[in-house]
N, C-alpha and C positions, 0 to 999 in steps of 0.2 A: 504494500499500500504506500502510495506516495505521501510526502509530508503534507501536501495540500489536502489529500483525502482524509488523512489522519486528523487534521485540524477540523475539517468539516464534520467528521464523525464525533469528535469530542464536543463540538458545539451542539450537535443534535442530542447527545446524551445529556448535556447540561440543560438544554431546553426541556427535555422530558422530566428531568429531576425538578426543575422549577415549577412545572405544572403539578407534579405529584406531591411536592413538599407541603407539609402543614404550615399554617400561618405562623410567622415568627411571633413569639410571645414576648411582651415587653418585660424588662427587668423591673422588679417591684421592690420598694423599700418601705417598711412600716415606720411611721412617725407618730409617736404617742402624743395625744392631745387630751385636754380636759373635756372638751365639748365640740363635736364636729360642726354644730350649727354656728360656732363662733369663728370658724375658718373662713376667711374672706374669699369669695370667688376670684380666681386668678392668682391666688397666692401660693398654690401648691406647685412644686417643681414636677417636671415629667417623671412619671413612674413612682411618685411618692404617694402613699396612702395615709391619710389622717385616720387614726384609729383610737377608740377608747372602749374599755369595758367597765368604766366607772369603779375601778377597784378602790378608789379613795372616796367614793360617795358615802354619804352619811347613812344611807339605808342598806348599803352592801356590807356583808360580813367580810372583813379584810382577810380572814384566814381562808375563805373558800371562794370569794369573788361572786357569791350568789346573793340574791335578794328574795325575800318571801313573796309569794304570789300575791298575797293580800296587800302588801306594801306597794308592790309594783302596780297593781290595778288602781290603787288610790293615788299614788304620786305621779304615775306616767300613764294617764288614761288613753292617750293617743297610741302609745306603744301597745297597750293591752288591746285596743281596738284592731290594730293592724297586724300585730305579731302573734296574737293567740290564734288558735286554729280557725275560729270564727268569732265575730264580735260578741256573741253571747256566751262564749266559753267560760266555764268556771271550774274550780277544783272539783274533781269527781267525788260523788257520794259513794260510800261503801257501808255495808252492814257489819257491825261488830256485836258480839254477844258477851255481856258481862253479868256474871251471877245468874245465868239463864235467861237474861233479858236482852232481846235484840233491839238495836237502835241504829239509825242511819247517822253517819258522821262524815265530814269532809276529809278526803285524803289530802293532807297538806303538801304543797309543792314549793320548791325553791327554783329560781331561774338564774341562768347565766345569760346576760344580755350584752351584746357588742354592737358598736356602730362604726361605720367607716365611710370615707369619702375619697374619691380620686377624680382628677380631671383628665379628659380625653381630648386630644387635639383634632377633633372632627365633630361636625354637628350630629345631633341625635339620630337623624335619618340615616346616617352612615354607620351607626353602631348596631350590630346585628345580635339582638338578644335571642333570636330563634336558634342560633348555633348551640345554645345550651340544651335544646330539646333533642339531643343526639346522645346515644349511648357512648359513642366514642369520646365525645367531649366530657361527659360526666366521668368517665373512667380516667381521663387525664387529670382531673381536678384532684383526685386522691387515688393513686393506683393500689393502695392497700385495701380499699373497699371494693368488693366485687359486686356487680349489679347484673340483673336480668330484668327484662320487661315483663309486666304482668297486665292483666285486664282489670276493669272495675269489679268484675265478679270475684276476683281473688282477694280484694282488699278487705281485711278483717272487720273494720267498723261498718262497712257496707252490708256485711252478712249478719252482724249482731248489733242492733241499735242500742243495746245496753252498754256497749263500750263507750268510755268517756270521749273518745275522738269521733264519735258519730256526728256527722254534719246534718243539722236539721234542715238546711236549705237545699241540699242536693247530695247525690252520691259522689264520693271521691272518684276522681278520674272520669267523670261523666259531665257533659254540658259545661265544660270548664274552659273552652277555647282550645288552642293548640296545647297539647298535653303529652307528657311522658310519664307513664306509671311504672314505678320501680319496686322491685324486691332487692334489698341490699344486705350484704353480710360483711362484717369486719371481724377478723380473727385477732384477738389481743396479741400484742407482740412483746418481745423482750422477756422480762421476769414475771410478767403478770400471769401467764398460764400456769406456771409452776406454783405461784402463790395461791391462785384460785383453787388448784388441786389440793393444796394443803389445807386451806380453809374448809373445803368441803369434807375432808377426812376428819377434821376436828369437830364438825357439827354433829351433834347427836340427833337432831331432828330439824325439820324446816326445809324450805325449798333450797335445792342446790344452786350454786352460782354457775352460770354458763361461762365458758372460756371464749365467748364471742358475743357480739351484738348483731342482731338481725332486725331489720326494720323495713317498713313499707312507706312509700312517699309518693306524693303527687307533685310533679314539676311542670309548671305551666306558665305561658304568657297570659297575663291578666287582660281580659277583654277591656277595651276602652270604656265601655259603658259601666264597668265595675270599679274603675279607678276613682277614688274619692280624692279629687284634686285638693280640696281645702285641708283634709286630714293629712295628706302626704306632705303638703307645703308646711304644715305645722310641725311634722316629724323631721323633715330635712332642713327647715329654715331657709329654703329657696322658694321664692314666689313665682318663678316661671312655670308654665304648664308642664305637667308630667307627659313626656313623649311616649314612654313605654315602661312596663313593669313586669318583672319576673318573680315568681315565688315558688318556693319548695315547702310543702307541708309534710312533715313527718307524722304520720297518723297512727302508726302501730309499731311498738318496740317490744322485744322479748324480755327486757329487764332494764332497770335503772331509770331510764327516761320515760316520761309520760307523753311528751310531744316535742316537736321542734318546728321552727319556722325560719326560713331565710327569705328576705325580701330585698330585691335590688330594683332601683328606679333610676330612670334617665330623665334629666332636665337640661334644657339649654342654659348655658351660663349667663347670668344677668350681665356679666362684664363683656361677653363676646358670644353672640348667637351661633357662631361657627365652632364653638367649643361645647363639650358636654360635661356636666357634673353628674357623676354616678354615685349614688348613695346606697350603701348596703347595711342591712340589719340582720342580726342573728339572735334568736331566742331559743334556748334549750331548757326544758322543764324537767327536773328530777324530783323523786319522791323525798320529802323532808325526813322520813324516818331513817334514811341512810345515815344521818348524823347521830343517830342513837346507837349505832352499832360499834362504837369505840370499845366498850367493855369486852365485847366478844373477842377482840384481837389484842388488847393491851397485855394480857398475860403470856403471850407468845412472843419472845424477843424478836424472832425473825420476821414477824408479821406486824410489828408496831407501826411501820410505815404503810401498811396496807389498809389503814383506816379510810373508808370510802371518801370522806370529805377531803382528805389530803390528796388522794389519787385524783379526784375530780378537779381539784385546784392546781394540779401539776406540781405539788410540793412534796411528792413522795419519791423515795429512791427507786420505786417500781415504775415510775414514769419514763418512757423511752420513745424515741422517734419523734415524728411531727404529726402523726395521725391521732386517733382517739386515745391511744395508750399514753400519749404525752400529757393528757389532761385537757380540760375544756379551753383554757386560755390559749395554749399553743395551737390546739386544733382549730379554734376560730380564726386565729391569725393566718394559719396555713390556707384555710378555705378562702379568706378574704384576699390573700395574695394571689391564689389561683384564679378567682373571679376577676380581679383587677387585671391580671396578666392577659386573660382571654379577651376581656373587653377592649384592652388597648392593642391587641394583636393587629398586625397589618393584614 
């Protein structure tokens, strides 16, 4: 082959590779702030994500980074409206029996809540939220979590309206606009599986702890008619109209969590309509009785750091990696970084 033909062949291969290559993902850096609504439009450098999980907030337990559901609903009603599974969601009721008398009580919840903002150097019309409704894109966000698609008929709260995540307005994954319905599984990493095995051996009774988290979720583009412009403006602190919104509702989990919600919204920047402000919010609800399980583990030296509150907060020697095993704060940051990177991809 002549040098000229070799050069032509090389150019052809490069052209094919450029067509097949995935979009370049922007480099992302987290910048901790006290309040994303106080970040002035146009002030964030490219690839910088303003982030807060209110670890220093007066209502947040500094040891766990979590807030009581009741305090959250009272102090942050807009978050409760938009980040609970539906506006009327409340802590689930369960029946307990004491001295032979059955009564209904609320199952108390604590929440981890994070907020983030990034600016994108293109108008909202050129930012494609629909790319998130792809199994391939979802898998890139956290390769440690394995996903498969399911149908509305497979979603547990659709089959059993007694479950707390039952949606009174519609069935999950139905009549939701463009939607991806997912069954997901995360196998705990690092030291956690061995620690869980030991905890289960020490338990004389009660439910065994699984060495994985399995959950079902609805990932959808929110139809324009369902976007509450005033409420989202109040949440983001940006007055320009919401151009698009994406939400993931985690509606069924095998343990630890009760529900989760991720909401991402796009608004044109008030400083420059050719730039986009993307705001993202994460709310993860866990059962409050996890914090009462310290005594079960304190007597076993090797498991003292396995106290659930410490593990969730990412303050345990058992926390590893950047996925769920790292604890909620690190996991939330990783998810925000992934979302921001995909949004800013060319």
